[in-house]
C-alpha positions as CSV (number, residue, x, y, z in Angstrom):
1,M,-28.9,-6.0,0.9
2,T,-27.4,-9.0,-0.6
3,T,-27.9,-12.4,1.0
4,S,-26.1,-15.7,1.1
5,D,-26.9,-18.7,3.3
6,V,-24.2,-17.9,5.8
7,L,-23.3,-14.2,5.4
8,L,-25.5,-11.1,5.0
9,T,-24.2,-7.9,3.4
10,A,-25.9,-4.5,3.6
11,D,-24.7,-1.0,2.6
12,A,-25.9,2.3,4.0
13,D,-24.2,5.7,4.3
14,G,-20.8,4.4,3.1
15,V,-20.9,1.6,5.7
16,R,-20.9,-2.0,4.8
17,T,-22.3,-4.3,7.4
18,L,-21.2,-8.0,7.3
19,T,-23.4,-10.2,9.4
20,L,-22.4,-13.8,10.2
21,N,-25.6,-15.8,9.6
22,R,-25.6,-19.2,11.2
23,P,-27.7,-18.3,14.2
24,Q,-28.8,-21.9,14.9
25,A,-25.1,-22.7,15.5
26,Y,-24.2,-19.4,17.2
27,N,-22.5,-18.3,14.0
28,S,-19.8,-20.9,14.4
29,L,-17.3,-21.0,11.6
30,T,-17.6,-23.6,8.9
31,V,-15.4,-23.7,5.9
32,E,-18.2,-22.1,3.9
33,L,-18.6,-19.2,6.3
34,K,-14.9,-18.6,6.6
35,E,-14.5,-18.5,2.8
36,A,-17.5,-16.2,2.5
37,L,-16.2,-13.8,5.2
38,L,-12.8,-13.6,3.7
39,A,-14.2,-12.9,0.2
40,A,-16.5,-10.2,1.7
41,L,-13.7,-8.5,3.6
42,R,-11.5,-8.4,0.5
43,E,-14.4,-7.1,-1.6
44,A,-15.2,-4.3,1.0
45,S,-11.5,-3.4,1.0
46,G,-11.4,-2.8,-2.7
47,D,-14.7,-1.0,-3.0
48,E,-14.1,2.8,-2.9
49,G,-17.8,3.3,-2.0
50,V,-17.2,1.5,1.3
51,R,-15.6,3.7,3.8
52,A,-16.2,1.8,7.0
53,V,-17.1,-1.8,7.8
54,V,-19.3,-3.3,10.6
55,L,-18.8,-6.9,11.6
56,T,-21.6,-8.5,13.6
57,G,-23.6,-11.7,14.0
58,S,-27.2,-12.7,13.7
59,G,-29.3,-14.2,16.5
60,K,-27.9,-14.5,20.0
61,A,-24.2,-14.8,19.2
62,F,-21.5,-12.7,17.6
63,C,-19.4,-15.8,16.7
64,A,-18.8,-18.9,18.8
65,G,-15.5,-19.7,16.9
66,Q,-14.7,-22.8,15.0
67,D,-17.7,-25.1,14.2
68,L,-16.5,-28.2,16.1
69,K,-19.0,-30.5,14.6
70,E,-17.6,-29.9,11.2
71,H,-14.1,-30.0,12.5
72,V,-14.5,-33.3,14.3
73,G,-16.3,-34.8,11.3
74,L,-13.6,-33.9,9.0
75,L,-10.9,-35.3,11.3
76,Q,-12.7,-38.6,11.8
77,A,-13.0,-38.9,8.0
78,G,-9.3,-38.4,7.7
79,D,-9.7,-35.1,5.8
80,P,-6.6,-32.9,6.4
81,A,-8.6,-29.7,5.8
82,P,-8.9,-28.8,9.6
83,L,-5.1,-28.9,9.9
84,H,-4.8,-26.2,7.3
85,T,-7.6,-23.8,8.3
86,V,-5.4,-21.5,10.3
87,K,-3.2,-20.8,7.3
88,E,-5.9,-20.9,4.7
89,H,-8.7,-19.1,6.6
90,Y,-8.1,-17.6,10.0
91,N,-4.8,-15.9,9.2
92,P,-6.1,-14.3,5.9
93,I,-9.3,-13.2,7.6
94,V,-7.6,-11.3,10.5
95,K,-5.0,-9.9,8.0
96,A,-7.8,-8.6,5.9
97,I,-9.4,-6.9,9.0
98,V,-6.1,-5.4,10.2
99,A,-4.9,-4.3,6.8
100,M,-8.2,-2.9,5.8
101,E,-7.5,0.8,4.8
102,K,-10.8,1.9,6.4
103,P,-12.1,1.5,9.9
104,V,-13.6,-1.9,11.0
105,I,-16.1,-1.9,13.9
106,A,-17.0,-5.1,15.7
107,A,-20.6,-4.9,17.0
108,V,-20.5,-7.8,19.5
109,N,-24.1,-8.9,20.0
110,G,-23.6,-12.0,22.1
111,T,-21.1,-14.8,22.7
112,A,-17.7,-14.1,21.1
113,A,-15.5,-17.1,21.6
114,G,-12.2,-18.4,20.1
115,A,-11.6,-17.1,16.6
116,G,-14.9,-15.1,16.9
117,A,-13.5,-13.2,19.8
118,A,-10.2,-12.8,17.9
119,F,-12.0,-11.2,15.0
120,A,-13.4,-8.6,17.4
121,Y,-9.9,-8.0,18.9
122,A,-8.5,-7.5,15.4
123,S,-11.1,-4.8,14.6
124,D,-10.3,-1.2,15.2
125,L,-13.3,-0.5,17.5
126,R,-15.5,-2.8,19.6
127,I,-19.0,-2.0,20.7
128,A,-20.6,-4.6,22.8
129,A,-24.2,-5.4,23.8
130,E,-24.9,-5.7,27.5
131,S,-25.5,-9.4,27.1
132,S,-22.3,-10.1,25.2
133,S,-19.4,-12.1,26.5
134,F,-15.9,-13.0,25.5
135,L,-14.1,-16.4,25.9
136,M,-10.7,-17.5,24.8
137,A,-11.8,-21.2,24.7
138,F,-8.8,-22.7,22.9
139,A,-7.4,-24.4,26.0
140,N,-10.7,-26.1,26.6
141,V,-10.2,-28.1,23.4
142,G,-6.5,-28.7,23.8
143,L,-5.4,-26.0,21.3
144,G,-3.5,-22.8,21.4
145,P,-4.6,-19.4,20.2
146,D,-5.1,-18.5,16.5
147,S,-6.6,-15.7,14.4
148,G,-4.0,-13.3,15.8
149,A,-5.3,-13.5,19.4
150,S,-1.8,-13.9,20.8
151,W,-0.9,-10.6,19.3
152,T,-4.1,-8.6,19.6
153,L,-5.3,-9.6,23.0
154,Q,-2.2,-8.7,25.0
155,R,-2.1,-5.3,23.2
156,L,-5.6,-4.6,24.5
157,V,-5.2,-5.9,28.1
158,G,-1.5,-6.6,28.7
159,Y,0.4,-9.9,28.8
160,G,-0.6,-10.9,32.3
161,R,-4.3,-10.5,31.8
162,A,-4.1,-12.1,28.3
163,A,-2.3,-15.2,29.8
164,E,-5.0,-15.5,32.5
165,L,-7.8,-15.3,30.0
166,M,-6.2,-17.9,27.7
167,L,-4.9,-20.3,30.3
168,L,-8.0,-20.3,32.5
169,A,-10.4,-20.0,29.5
170,R,-12.6,-17.7,31.7
171,T,-15.7,-16.1,30.3
172,V,-15.6,-12.3,30.5
173,D,-19.0,-10.5,30.5
174,A,-19.6,-7.1,28.9
175,A,-19.1,-5.1,32.1
176,E,-15.7,-6.7,32.8
177,A,-14.8,-6.4,29.1
178,L,-15.3,-2.7,29.4
179,R,-13.2,-2.4,32.6
180,L,-10.4,-4.5,31.0
181,G,-10.3,-2.5,27.8
182,L,-11.5,-5.3,25.6
183,V,-14.3,-3.1,24.3
184,G,-14.7,0.7,24.1
185,E,-18.4,0.9,24.7
186,V,-21.3,-1.2,26.1
187,V,-24.9,-0.5,25.1
188,P,-28.3,-2.1,25.7
189,D,-28.9,-5.0,23.4
190,E,-31.6,-3.3,21.4
191,E,-29.4,-0.3,20.7
192,L,-26.3,-2.2,19.5
193,A,-27.1,-2.2,15.7
194,G,-28.1,1.5,15.7
195,R,-25.1,2.6,17.7
196,A,-22.6,0.6,15.5
197,Q,-24.2,2.1,12.4
198,Q,-24.0,5.6,13.9
199,V,-20.3,5.3,14.8
200,A,-19.5,3.7,11.4
201,A,-21.4,6.3,9.5
202,K,-19.4,9.0,11.3
203,L,-16.2,7.3,10.3
204,A,-17.4,6.8,6.8
205,A,-17.9,10.6,6.4
206,G,-14.3,11.2,7.7
207,P,-10.9,11.3,6.1
208,T,-10.5,7.7,5.0
209,V,-6.9,8.0,3.8
210,A,-5.9,9.5,7.2
211,Y,-7.7,6.6,8.9
212,A,-5.7,4.1,6.8
213,K,-2.4,5.9,7.8
214,I,-3.4,6.0,11.5
215,K,-4.0,2.2,11.4
216,S,-0.8,1.4,9.7
217,V,1.3,3.7,12.0
218,L,-0.3,2.2,15.1
219,N,0.3,-1.3,13.9
220,L,3.9,-0.6,13.0
221,A,4.6,1.2,16.3
222,A,3.3,-1.9,18.2
223,Q,6.3,-3.8,17.0
224,S,9.0,-1.2,16.2
225,T,11.5,1.0,18.0
226,F,10.7,4.5,18.9
227,E,12.9,5.9,16.1
228,E,11.1,3.7,13.6
229,A,7.7,4.9,14.9
230,L,8.9,8.5,14.5
231,D,10.0,7.8,10.9
232,A,6.6,6.2,10.1
233,E,4.8,9.2,11.5
234,D,6.9,11.5,9.4
235,A,6.2,9.6,6.3
236,A,2.5,9.4,7.0
237,Q,2.2,13.1,7.7
238,T,4.1,14.0,4.5
239,A,1.8,11.8,2.4
240,L,-1.4,13.1,4.2
241,G,-0.3,16.7,3.9
242,A,-0.8,16.4,0.1
243,T,-4.3,14.9,0.3
244,A,-7.5,16.6,-0.8
245,D,-9.0,15.8,2.6
246,H,-6.3,17.7,4.4
247,A,-6.7,20.7,2.1
248,E,-10.5,20.6,2.7
249,A,-10.0,20.5,6.4
250,V,-7.7,23.5,6.5
251,E,-10.0,25.5,4.2
252,A,-13.0,24.6,6.4
253,F,-11.1,25.6,9.5
254,V,-10.2,29.0,8.1
255,G,-13.7,29.4,6.8
256,K,-15.2,28.4,10.1
257,R,-17.3,25.6,8.6
258,K,-17.6,21.9,8.9
259,P,-15.3,20.0,6.4
260,T,-16.7,17.7,3.8
261,F,-14.3,14.8,3.4
262,Q,-14.2,12.7,0.2
263,G,-11.9,10.0,1.6
264,K,-9.1,11.0,-0.8
C-alpha cells in the first residue's frame, strides 16, 4: 500500500483500490484530493498490472462532494479557482472513470453526495453498504449538476426520477437506491470492502480487452442511432475475435476447462 495524506492506494490480485482519505471531512473534495484522485486514476489506467479498480472512502462517508469550506474561503479571497474546478478537476475525473479500459467499481460506504455521488454513477458497478445514502445536493447550494451527473443519473433511473432527485435534493437510502437501480447490490457495512474486492478480483481475472470494448460500445450506444450501435458492435467483435483471450476462451470451451485470461 502506498499512502498520501488524502488518498490511499492498495494493490491485490490485479485490483487497485483507491480510498478517499479525509474522513474527518467526510472525504469532501479539496483541490489537493481532486488532483490526487485524477492522477491516481490516470496512473491506474496506464498500468497493465491493474485490471480492475475499486473506488471507496475512509471512515463514515464515501464522498460528501465539494469541500464547501475551501470553496467559500477561496471565493471570499477573490481566488478564481472555484470557478474553474469543473473544467479542471471534475470533468477530467469522470472522463477518466468512464474511459478507463478496465472495470471501475464504486464501493459506497456511507454518504455519497454531489460530485461524490456522481463519481459512483460514472463507475461501471456500484456496491453499497446498508448505511450508505445518495444525495444530489447541488440545488441546496444554488448550483446545477456537474461531474457528469446530468448524463449518468438519468441513464440509471430515467429522466423523471433524475429530475426529482436533483430538483428536490432528496436523500436516497441504500434500500431505495437498490430499488431505483442506482446500485446493483447492497451488503452489510462490514462486508462491503470484502465484497467489492471479490467482485473486482473476478473482473481482474477476466478478459480485460473485452471489458474495455463492452464499456465503449455501451457508452456509444447511449448516444447513437441503432445503426451506429450495430456498426460499433461489429467493429468490436471483429477486433475481439483476434485477441488471445478469445482464442483461450474457445480452446477452454472445447477442452472443457476454465479459461485463463491474460487481459490481451
